[in-house]
PDB file with SEQRES, HELIX, SHEET and CRYST1 records, atoms N, CA, C and O in Angstrom:
SEQRES   1 A   67  MET ARG GLY PRO LEU VAL PRO PRO LEU LEU PRO PRO LEU          
SEQRES   2 A   67  LEU GLU ARG PRO PRO VAL ILE THR LEU THR LYS THR LEU          
SEQRES   3 A   67  PRO ALA PRO ASP ALA ALA TYR ARG THR LEU LEU GLY HIS          
SEQRES   4 A   67  THR LEU THR CYS ALA ALA CYS ARG ALA GLY ALA ALA CYS          
SEQRES   5 A   67  PRO THR VAL VAL GLN LEU GLY ARG ALA TRP ARG LYS ALA          
SEQRES   6 A   67  ARG ARG                                                      
HELIX    1 AA1 LEU A   13  GLU A   15  5                                   3    
HELIX    2 AA2 PRO A   29  THR A   42  1                                  14    
HELIX    3 AA3 ALA A   44  ALA A   48  1                                   5    
HELIX    4 AA4 PRO A   53  ARG A   66  1                                  14    
CRYST1    1.000    1.000    1.000  90.00  90.00  90.00 P 1           1          
ATOM      1  N   MET A   1      26.399  30.944   1.335  1.00  0.00           N  
ATOM      2  CA  MET A   1      26.175  29.516   1.611  1.00  0.00           C  
ATOM      3  C   MET A   1      25.372  29.409   2.944  1.00  0.00           C  
ATOM      4  O   MET A   1      25.667  30.119   3.905  1.00  0.00           O  
ATOM      5  N   ARG A   2      24.412  28.560   2.979  1.00  0.00           N  
ATOM      6  CA  ARG A   2      23.589  28.348   4.121  1.00  0.00           C  
ATOM      7  C   ARG A   2      24.282  27.283   5.024  1.00  0.00           C  
ATOM      8  O   ARG A   2      25.168  26.537   4.606  1.00  0.00           O  
ATOM      9  N   GLY A   3      23.809  27.278   6.278  1.00  0.00           N  
ATOM     10  CA  GLY A   3      24.300  26.355   7.286  1.00  0.00           C  
ATOM     11  C   GLY A   3      23.660  24.998   7.043  1.00  0.00           C  
ATOM     12  O   GLY A   3      22.853  24.883   6.120  1.00  0.00           O  
ATOM     13  N   PRO A   4      23.982  23.927   7.843  1.00  0.00           N  
ATOM     14  CA  PRO A   4      23.456  22.652   7.676  1.00  0.00           C  
ATOM     15  C   PRO A   4      21.983  22.643   8.002  1.00  0.00           C  
ATOM     16  O   PRO A   4      21.472  23.424   8.805  1.00  0.00           O  
ATOM     17  N   LEU A   5      21.308  21.681   7.309  1.00  0.00           N  
ATOM     18  CA  LEU A   5      19.875  21.541   7.504  1.00  0.00           C  
ATOM     19  C   LEU A   5      19.678  20.771   8.837  1.00  0.00           C  
ATOM     20  O   LEU A   5      20.236  19.689   9.022  1.00  0.00           O  
ATOM     21  N   VAL A   6      18.911  21.323   9.720  1.00  0.00           N  
ATOM     22  CA  VAL A   6      18.659  20.776  11.039  1.00  0.00           C  
ATOM     23  C   VAL A   6      17.175  20.418  11.091  1.00  0.00           C  
ATOM     24  O   VAL A   6      16.345  21.278  10.796  1.00  0.00           O  
ATOM     25  N   PRO A   7      16.793  19.161  11.461  1.00  0.00           N  
ATOM     26  CA  PRO A   7      15.351  18.889  11.526  1.00  0.00           C  
ATOM     27  C   PRO A   7      14.799  19.620  12.697  1.00  0.00           C  
ATOM     28  O   PRO A   7      15.518  19.926  13.648  1.00  0.00           O  
ATOM     29  N   PRO A   8      13.432  19.925  12.637  1.00  0.00           N  
ATOM     30  CA  PRO A   8      12.799  20.668  13.711  1.00  0.00           C  
ATOM     31  C   PRO A   8      12.808  19.839  14.959  1.00  0.00           C  
ATOM     32  O   PRO A   8      12.759  18.610  14.919  1.00  0.00           O  
ATOM     33  N   LEU A   9      12.870  20.527  16.058  1.00  0.00           N  
ATOM     34  CA  LEU A   9      12.879  19.763  17.358  1.00  0.00           C  
ATOM     35  C   LEU A   9      11.484  19.191  17.633  1.00  0.00           C  
ATOM     36  O   LEU A   9      10.473  19.848  17.383  1.00  0.00           O  
ATOM     37  N   LEU A  10      11.444  17.977  18.141  1.00  0.00           N  
ATOM     38  CA  LEU A  10      10.234  17.362  18.577  1.00  0.00           C  
ATOM     39  C   LEU A  10       9.673  18.007  19.841  1.00  0.00           C  
ATOM     40  O   LEU A  10      10.451  18.351  20.730  1.00  0.00           O  
ATOM     41  N   PRO A  11       8.362  18.185  19.960  1.00  0.00           N  
ATOM     42  CA  PRO A  11       7.797  18.686  21.138  1.00  0.00           C  
ATOM     43  C   PRO A  11       8.007  17.653  22.286  1.00  0.00           C  
ATOM     44  O   PRO A  11       8.234  16.472  22.024  1.00  0.00           O  
ATOM     45  N   PRO A  12       7.925  18.120  23.568  1.00  0.00           N  
ATOM     46  CA  PRO A  12       8.017  17.216  24.677  1.00  0.00           C  
ATOM     47  C   PRO A  12       6.937  16.156  24.552  1.00  0.00           C  
ATOM     48  O   PRO A  12       5.901  16.353  23.917  1.00  0.00           O  
ATOM     49  N   LEU A  13       7.232  14.979  25.209  1.00  0.00           N  
ATOM     50  CA  LEU A  13       6.384  13.826  25.184  1.00  0.00           C  
ATOM     51  C   LEU A  13       4.939  14.117  25.441  1.00  0.00           C  
ATOM     52  O   LEU A  13       4.049  13.592  24.772  1.00  0.00           O  
ATOM     53  N   LEU A  14       4.697  15.028  26.494  1.00  0.00           N  
ATOM     54  CA  LEU A  14       3.333  15.245  26.914  1.00  0.00           C  
ATOM     55  C   LEU A  14       2.558  16.030  25.835  1.00  0.00           C  
ATOM     56  O   LEU A  14       1.328  15.996  25.846  1.00  0.00           O  
ATOM     57  N   GLU A  15       3.204  16.705  24.943  1.00  0.00           N  
ATOM     58  CA  GLU A  15       2.491  17.487  23.966  1.00  0.00           C  
ATOM     59  C   GLU A  15       2.301  16.692  22.628  1.00  0.00           C  
ATOM     60  O   GLU A  15       1.603  17.204  21.752  1.00  0.00           O  
ATOM     61  N   ARG A  16       2.839  15.563  22.437  1.00  0.00           N  
ATOM     62  CA  ARG A  16       2.705  14.754  21.296  1.00  0.00           C  
ATOM     63  C   ARG A  16       1.355  14.108  21.217  1.00  0.00           C  
ATOM     64  O   ARG A  16       0.779  13.780  22.254  1.00  0.00           O  
ATOM     65  N   PRO A  17       0.825  13.911  20.044  1.00  0.00           N  
ATOM     66  CA  PRO A  17      -0.463  13.220  20.059  1.00  0.00           C  
ATOM     67  C   PRO A  17      -0.269  11.722  20.347  1.00  0.00           C  
ATOM     68  O   PRO A  17       0.812  11.177  20.126  1.00  0.00           O  
ATOM     69  N   PRO A  18      -1.316  11.074  20.836  1.00  0.00           N  
ATOM     70  CA  PRO A  18      -1.226   9.698  21.300  1.00  0.00           C  
ATOM     71  C   PRO A  18      -0.942   8.734  20.044  1.00  0.00           C  
ATOM     72  O   PRO A  18      -1.443   8.934  18.937  1.00  0.00           O  
ATOM     73  N   VAL A  19      -0.163   7.769  20.314  1.00  0.00           N  
ATOM     74  CA  VAL A  19       0.071   6.795  19.221  1.00  0.00           C  
ATOM     75  C   VAL A  19      -1.147   5.882  19.138  1.00  0.00           C  
ATOM     76  O   VAL A  19      -1.661   5.396  20.145  1.00  0.00           O  
ATOM     77  N   ILE A  20      -1.566   5.679  17.961  1.00  0.00           N  
ATOM     78  CA  ILE A  20      -2.796   4.839  17.773  1.00  0.00           C  
ATOM     79  C   ILE A  20      -2.239   3.581  17.090  1.00  0.00           C  
ATOM     80  O   ILE A  20      -1.577   3.673  16.057  1.00  0.00           O  
ATOM     81  N   THR A  21      -2.491   2.498  17.631  1.00  0.00           N  
ATOM     82  CA  THR A  21      -2.142   1.187  17.077  1.00  0.00           C  
ATOM     83  C   THR A  21      -3.289   0.473  16.487  1.00  0.00           C  
ATOM     84  O   THR A  21      -4.366   0.356  17.071  1.00  0.00           O  
ATOM     85  N   LEU A  22      -3.022  -0.024  15.260  1.00  0.00           N  
ATOM     86  CA  LEU A  22      -4.072  -0.703  14.561  1.00  0.00           C  
ATOM     87  C   LEU A  22      -4.063  -2.148  14.901  1.00  0.00           C  
ATOM     88  O   LEU A  22      -2.981  -2.735  14.887  1.00  0.00           O  
ATOM     89  N   THR A  23      -5.136  -2.775  15.202  1.00  0.00           N  
ATOM     90  CA  THR A  23      -5.286  -4.130  15.460  1.00  0.00           C  
ATOM     91  C   THR A  23      -6.037  -4.844  14.353  1.00  0.00           C  
ATOM     92  O   THR A  23      -6.842  -4.225  13.658  1.00  0.00           O  
ATOM     93  N   LYS A  24      -5.802  -6.077  14.183  1.00  0.00           N  
ATOM     94  CA  LYS A  24      -6.582  -6.809  13.104  1.00  0.00           C  
ATOM     95  C   LYS A  24      -7.922  -7.125  13.633  1.00  0.00           C  
ATOM     96  O   LYS A  24      -8.059  -7.801  14.653  1.00  0.00           O  
ATOM     97  N   THR A  25      -8.943  -6.635  12.937  1.00  0.00           N  
ATOM     98  CA  THR A  25     -10.328  -6.749  13.364  1.00  0.00           C  
ATOM     99  C   THR A  25     -11.013  -7.694  12.318  1.00  0.00           C  
ATOM    100  O   THR A  25     -10.573  -7.812  11.175  1.00  0.00           O  
ATOM    101  N   LEU A  26     -12.074  -8.333  12.762  1.00  0.00           N  
ATOM    102  CA  LEU A  26     -12.788  -9.168  11.903  1.00  0.00           C  
ATOM    103  C   LEU A  26     -13.632  -8.297  10.959  1.00  0.00           C  
ATOM    104  O   LEU A  26     -14.155  -7.270  11.391  1.00  0.00           O  
ATOM    105  N   PRO A  27     -13.770  -8.666   9.729  1.00  0.00           N  
ATOM    106  CA  PRO A  27     -14.582  -7.788   8.824  1.00  0.00           C  
ATOM    107  C   PRO A  27     -16.085  -7.760   9.243  1.00  0.00           C  
ATOM    108  O   PRO A  27     -16.565  -8.664   9.929  1.00  0.00           O  
ATOM    109  N   ALA A  28     -16.771  -6.748   8.830  1.00  0.00           N  
ATOM    110  CA  ALA A  28     -18.184  -6.757   9.081  1.00  0.00           C  
ATOM    111  C   ALA A  28     -18.900  -7.814   8.210  1.00  0.00           C  
ATOM    112  O   ALA A  28     -18.402  -8.144   7.134  1.00  0.00           O  
ATOM    113  N   PRO A  29     -19.969  -8.310   8.619  1.00  0.00           N  
ATOM    114  CA  PRO A  29     -20.597  -9.363   7.861  1.00  0.00           C  
ATOM    115  C   PRO A  29     -20.831  -8.960   6.353  1.00  0.00           C  
ATOM    116  O   PRO A  29     -20.661  -9.786   5.456  1.00  0.00           O  
ATOM    117  N   ASP A  30     -21.225  -7.673   6.106  1.00  0.00           N  
ATOM    118  CA  ASP A  30     -21.479  -7.296   4.719  1.00  0.00           C  
ATOM    119  C   ASP A  30     -20.124  -7.365   3.949  1.00  0.00           C  
ATOM    120  O   ASP A  30     -20.083  -7.870   2.827  1.00  0.00           O  
ATOM    121  N   ALA A  31     -19.079  -6.884   4.525  1.00  0.00           N  
ATOM    122  CA  ALA A  31     -17.819  -6.879   3.784  1.00  0.00           C  
ATOM    123  C   ALA A  31     -17.340  -8.365   3.601  1.00  0.00           C  
ATOM    124  O   ALA A  31     -16.793  -8.689   2.547  1.00  0.00           O  
ATOM    125  N   ALA A  32     -17.522  -9.198   4.532  1.00  0.00           N  
ATOM    126  CA  ALA A  32     -17.075 -10.618   4.374  1.00  0.00           C  
ATOM    127  C   ALA A  32     -17.950 -11.203   3.295  1.00  0.00           C  
ATOM    128  O   ALA A  32     -17.398 -11.882   2.430  1.00  0.00           O  
ATOM    129  N   TYR A  33     -19.262 -11.015   3.251  1.00  0.00           N  
ATOM    130  CA  TYR A  33     -20.078 -11.572   2.208  1.00  0.00           C  
ATOM    131  C   TYR A  33     -19.689 -11.037   0.852  1.00  0.00           C  
ATOM    132  O   TYR A  33     -19.669 -11.806  -0.109  1.00  0.00           O  
ATOM    133  N   ARG A  34     -19.379  -9.765   0.719  1.00  0.00           N  
ATOM    134  CA  ARG A  34     -19.036  -9.208  -0.595  1.00  0.00           C  
ATOM    135  C   ARG A  34     -17.738  -9.831  -1.048  1.00  0.00           C  
ATOM    136  O   ARG A  34     -17.553 -10.059  -2.244  1.00  0.00           O  
ATOM    137  N   THR A  35     -16.838 -10.112  -0.136  1.00  0.00           N  
ATOM    138  CA  THR A  35     -15.530 -10.731  -0.479  1.00  0.00           C  
ATOM    139  C   THR A  35     -15.879 -12.193  -0.983  1.00  0.00           C  
ATOM    140  O   THR A  35     -15.407 -12.588  -2.049  1.00  0.00           O  
ATOM    141  N   LEU A  36     -16.677 -12.967  -0.242  1.00  0.00           N  
ATOM    142  CA  LEU A  36     -17.022 -14.262  -0.661  1.00  0.00           C  
ATOM    143  C   LEU A  36     -17.739 -14.221  -2.084  1.00  0.00           C  
ATOM    144  O   LEU A  36     -17.394 -14.992  -2.980  1.00  0.00           O  
ATOM    145  N   LEU A  37     -18.646 -13.384  -2.228  1.00  0.00           N  
ATOM    146  CA  LEU A  37     -19.404 -13.182  -3.472  1.00  0.00           C  
ATOM    147  C   LEU A  37     -18.461 -12.840  -4.615  1.00  0.00           C  
ATOM    148  O   LEU A  37     -18.486 -13.461  -5.678  1.00  0.00           O  
ATOM    149  N   GLY A  38     -17.621 -11.823  -4.362  1.00  0.00           N  
ATOM    150  CA  GLY A  38     -16.660 -11.428  -5.486  1.00  0.00           C  
ATOM    151  C   GLY A  38     -15.719 -12.588  -5.836  1.00  0.00           C  
ATOM    152  O   GLY A  38     -15.341 -12.716  -7.000  1.00  0.00           O  
ATOM    153  N   HIS A  39     -15.328 -13.430  -4.888  1.00  0.00           N  
ATOM    154  CA  HIS A  39     -14.440 -14.526  -5.185  1.00  0.00           C  
ATOM    155  C   HIS A  39     -15.208 -15.523  -6.123  1.00  0.00           C  
ATOM    156  O   HIS A  39     -14.715 -15.918  -7.180  1.00  0.00           O  
ATOM    157  N   THR A  40     -16.432 -15.902  -5.678  1.00  0.00           N  
ATOM    158  CA  THR A  40     -17.208 -16.874  -6.405  1.00  0.00           C  
ATOM    159  C   THR A  40     -17.545 -16.460  -7.817  1.00  0.00           C  
ATOM    160  O   THR A  40     -17.683 -17.300  -8.707  1.00  0.00           O  
ATOM    161  N   LEU A  41     -17.689 -15.037  -8.040  1.00  0.00           N  
ATOM    162  CA  LEU A  41     -17.896 -14.572  -9.368  1.00  0.00           C  
ATOM    163  C   LEU A  41     -16.670 -14.622 -10.307  1.00  0.00           C  
ATOM    164  O   LEU A  41     -16.805 -14.743 -11.525  1.00  0.00           O  
ATOM    165  N   THR A  42     -15.482 -14.527  -9.705  1.00  0.00           N  
ATOM    166  CA  THR A  42     -14.305 -14.399 -10.502  1.00  0.00           C  
ATOM    167  C   THR A  42     -13.436 -15.706 -10.518  1.00  0.00           C  
ATOM    168  O   THR A  42     -12.543 -15.853 -11.352  1.00  0.00           O  
ATOM    169  N   CYS A  43     -13.704 -16.571  -9.646  1.00  0.00           N  
ATOM    170  CA  CYS A  43     -12.861 -17.779  -9.612  1.00  0.00           C  
ATOM    171  C   CYS A  43     -13.493 -18.846 -10.584  1.00  0.00           C  
ATOM    172  O   CYS A  43     -14.675 -19.187 -10.560  1.00  0.00           O  
ATOM    173  N   ALA A  44     -12.508 -19.331 -11.460  1.00  0.00           N  
ATOM    174  CA  ALA A  44     -12.948 -20.317 -12.477  1.00  0.00           C  
ATOM    175  C   ALA A  44     -13.464 -21.575 -11.885  1.00  0.00           C  
ATOM    176  O   ALA A  44     -14.448 -22.134 -12.370  1.00  0.00           O  
ATOM    177  N   ALA A  45     -12.824 -22.046 -10.836  1.00  0.00           N  
ATOM    178  CA  ALA A  45     -13.211 -23.303 -10.113  1.00  0.00           C  
ATOM    179  C   ALA A  45     -14.547 -23.203  -9.468  1.00  0.00           C  
ATOM    180  O   ALA A  45     -15.339 -24.145  -9.486  1.00  0.00           O  
ATOM    181  N   CYS A  46     -14.815 -21.980  -8.857  1.00  0.00           N  
ATOM    182  CA  CYS A  46     -16.075 -21.784  -8.214  1.00  0.00           C  
ATOM    183  C   CYS A  46     -17.259 -21.778  -9.249  1.00  0.00           C  
ATOM    184  O   CYS A  46     -18.336 -22.332  -9.029  1.00  0.00           O  
ATOM    185  N   ARG A  47     -16.944 -21.081 -10.425  1.00  0.00           N  
ATOM    186  CA  ARG A  47     -17.958 -21.030 -11.383  1.00  0.00           C  
ATOM    187  C   ARG A  47     -18.238 -22.288 -12.070  1.00  0.00           C  
ATOM    188  O   ARG A  47     -19.337 -22.462 -12.598  1.00  0.00           O  
ATOM    189  N   ALA A  48     -17.260 -23.239 -12.105  1.00  0.00           N  
ATOM    190  CA  ALA A  48     -17.447 -24.521 -12.674  1.00  0.00           C  
ATOM    191  C   ALA A  48     -18.069 -25.539 -11.658  1.00  0.00           C  
ATOM    192  O   ALA A  48     -18.493 -26.624 -12.056  1.00  0.00           O  
ATOM    193  N   GLY A  49     -18.115 -25.189 -10.406  1.00  0.00           N  
ATOM    194  CA  GLY A  49     -18.696 -26.011  -9.418  1.00  0.00           C  
ATOM    195  C   GLY A  49     -17.772 -26.995  -8.822  1.00  0.00           C  
ATOM    196  O   GLY A  49     -18.184 -27.960  -8.178  1.00  0.00           O  
ATOM    197  N   ALA A  50     -16.427 -26.734  -9.051  1.00  0.00           N  
ATOM    198  CA  ALA A  50     -15.321 -27.536  -8.459  1.00  0.00           C  
ATOM    199  C   ALA A  50     -14.999 -27.129  -7.048  1.00  0.00           C  
ATOM    200  O   ALA A  50     -15.396 -26.053  -6.601  1.00  0.00           O  
ATOM    201  N   ALA A  51     -14.307 -27.950  -6.362  1.00  0.00           N  
ATOM    202  CA  ALA A  51     -13.906 -27.673  -4.978  1.00  0.00           C  
ATOM    203  C   ALA A  51     -12.846 -26.550  -5.012  1.00  0.00           C  
ATOM    204  O   ALA A  51     -11.868 -26.626  -5.756  1.00  0.00           O  
ATOM    205  N   CYS A  52     -13.056 -25.556  -4.225  1.00  0.00           N  
ATOM    206  CA  CYS A  52     -12.086 -24.481  -4.075  1.00  0.00           C  
ATOM    207  C   CYS A  52     -11.858 -24.213  -2.635  1.00  0.00           C  
ATOM    208  O   CYS A  52     -12.791 -23.901  -1.894  1.00  0.00           O  
ATOM    209  N   PRO A  53     -10.552 -24.337  -2.197  1.00  0.00           N  
ATOM    210  CA  PRO A  53     -10.228 -24.138  -0.829  1.00  0.00           C  
ATOM    211  C   PRO A  53     -10.399 -22.708  -0.331  1.00  0.00           C  
ATOM    212  O   PRO A  53     -10.654 -22.456   0.846  1.00  0.00           O  
ATOM    213  N   THR A  54     -10.242 -21.743  -1.318  1.00  0.00           N  
ATOM    214  CA  THR A  54     -10.364 -20.371  -0.910  1.00  0.00           C  
ATOM    215  C   THR A  54     -11.839 -20.087  -0.511  1.00  0.00           C  
ATOM    216  O   THR A  54     -12.088 -19.375   0.462  1.00  0.00           O  
ATOM    217  N   VAL A  55     -12.745 -20.611  -1.217  1.00  0.00           N  
ATOM    218  CA  VAL A  55     -14.190 -20.289  -0.945  1.00  0.00           C  
ATOM    219  C   VAL A  55     -14.570 -20.896   0.396  1.00  0.00           C  
ATOM    220  O   VAL A  55     -15.422 -20.358   1.103  1.00  0.00           O  
ATOM    221  N   VAL A  56     -13.955 -21.995   0.746  1.00  0.00           N  
ATOM    222  CA  VAL A  56     -14.206 -22.658   2.093  1.00  0.00           C  
ATOM    223  C   VAL A  56     -13.726 -21.668   3.165  1.00  0.00           C  
ATOM    224  O   VAL A  56     -14.459 -21.390   4.115  1.00  0.00           O  
ATOM    225  N   GLN A  57     -12.539 -21.147   3.026  1.00  0.00           N  
ATOM    226  CA  GLN A  57     -12.019 -20.124   4.041  1.00  0.00           C  
ATOM    227  C   GLN A  57     -12.862 -18.897   4.055  1.00  0.00           C  
ATOM    228  O   GLN A  57     -13.191 -18.403   5.133  1.00  0.00           O  
ATOM    229  N   LEU A  58     -13.239 -18.365   2.896  1.00  0.00           N  
ATOM    230  CA  LEU A  58     -14.076 -17.165   2.921  1.00  0.00           C  
ATOM    231  C   LEU A  58     -15.440 -17.429   3.508  1.00  0.00           C  
ATOM    232  O   LEU A  58     -15.999 -16.557   4.173  1.00  0.00           O  
ATOM    233  N   GLY A  59     -15.949 -18.515   3.302  1.00  0.00           N  
ATOM    234  CA  GLY A  59     -17.260 -18.919   3.900  1.00  0.00           C  
ATOM    235  C   GLY A  59     -17.173 -19.063   5.430  1.00  0.00           C  
ATOM    236  O   GLY A  59     -18.114 -18.749   6.159  1.00  0.00           O  
ATOM    237  N   ARG A  60     -16.046 -19.533   5.870  1.00  0.00           N  
ATOM    238  CA  ARG A  60     -15.967 -19.673   7.331  1.00  0.00           C  
ATOM    239  C   ARG A  60     -15.794 -18.238   7.933  1.00  0.00           C  
ATOM    240  O   ARG A  60     -16.366 -17.952   8.985  1.00  0.00           O  
ATOM    241  N   ALA A  61     -15.012 -17.339   7.273  1.00  0.00           N  
ATOM    242  CA  ALA A  61     -14.831 -16.010   7.770  1.00  0.00           C  
ATOM    243  C   ALA A  61     -16.152 -15.293   7.736  1.00  0.00           C  
ATOM    244  O   ALA A  61     -16.444 -14.554   8.677  1.00  0.00           O  
ATOM    245  N   TRP A  62     -16.952 -15.452   6.750  1.00  0.00           N  
ATOM    246  CA  TRP A  62     -18.323 -14.813   6.670  1.00  0.00           C  
ATOM    247  C   TRP A  62     -19.174 -15.306   7.867  1.00  0.00           C  
ATOM    248  O   TRP A  62     -19.730 -14.497   8.610  1.00  0.00           O  
ATOM    249  N   ARG A  63     -19.267 -16.653   8.043  1.00  0.00           N  
ATOM    250  CA  ARG A  63     -20.058 -17.171   9.184  1.00  0.00           C  
ATOM    251  C   ARG A  63     -19.523 -16.632  10.477  1.00  0.00           C  
ATOM    252  O   ARG A  63     -20.313 -16.244  11.338  1.00  0.00           O  
ATOM    253  N   LYS A  64     -18.133 -16.583  10.676  1.00  0.00           N  
ATOM    254  CA  LYS A  64     -17.603 -16.027  11.942  1.00  0.00           C  
ATOM    255  C   LYS A  64     -17.992 -14.537  12.109  1.00  0.00           C  
ATOM    256  O   LYS A  64     -18.330 -14.098  13.209  1.00  0.00           O  
ATOM    257  N   ALA A  65     -17.938 -13.768  10.996  1.00  0.00           N  
ATOM    258  CA  ALA A  65     -18.294 -12.325  11.137  1.00  0.00           C  
ATOM    259  C   ALA A  65     -19.792 -12.199  11.500  1.00  0.00           C  
ATOM    260  O   ALA A  65     -20.168 -11.265  12.207  1.00  0.00           O  
ATOM    261  N   ARG A  66     -20.628 -13.102  11.037  1.00  0.00           N  
ATOM    262  CA  ARG A  66     -22.078 -12.915  11.458  1.00  0.00           C  
ATOM    263  C   ARG A  66     -22.336 -13.176  12.890  1.00  0.00           C  
ATOM    264  O   ARG A  66     -23.333 -12.688  13.423  1.00  0.00           O  
ATOM    265  N   ARG A  67     -21.502 -13.914  13.550  1.00  0.00           N  
ATOM    266  CA  ARG A  67     -21.808 -14.203  14.970  1.00  0.00           C  
ATOM    267  C   ARG A  67     -21.725 -13.006  15.821  1.00  0.00           C  
ATOM    268  O   ARG A  67     -21.954 -13.089  17.027  1.00  0.00           O  
TER     269      ARG A  67                                                      
END                                                                             
């Protein structure tokens, strides 16, 4: 019978790789435009020419990304 399983010891703090934190970034203009275009192609309200609050938000995000 084997002994208890023991997790490996962590290296000292100085030898650990740095922690990378991800921050929310604005999408690139191309990505924002593709998102807007993809929505307008799949949304029934957009295709019918009706008011769609999502397309308004996506349009604003695209204009903000272009700045």
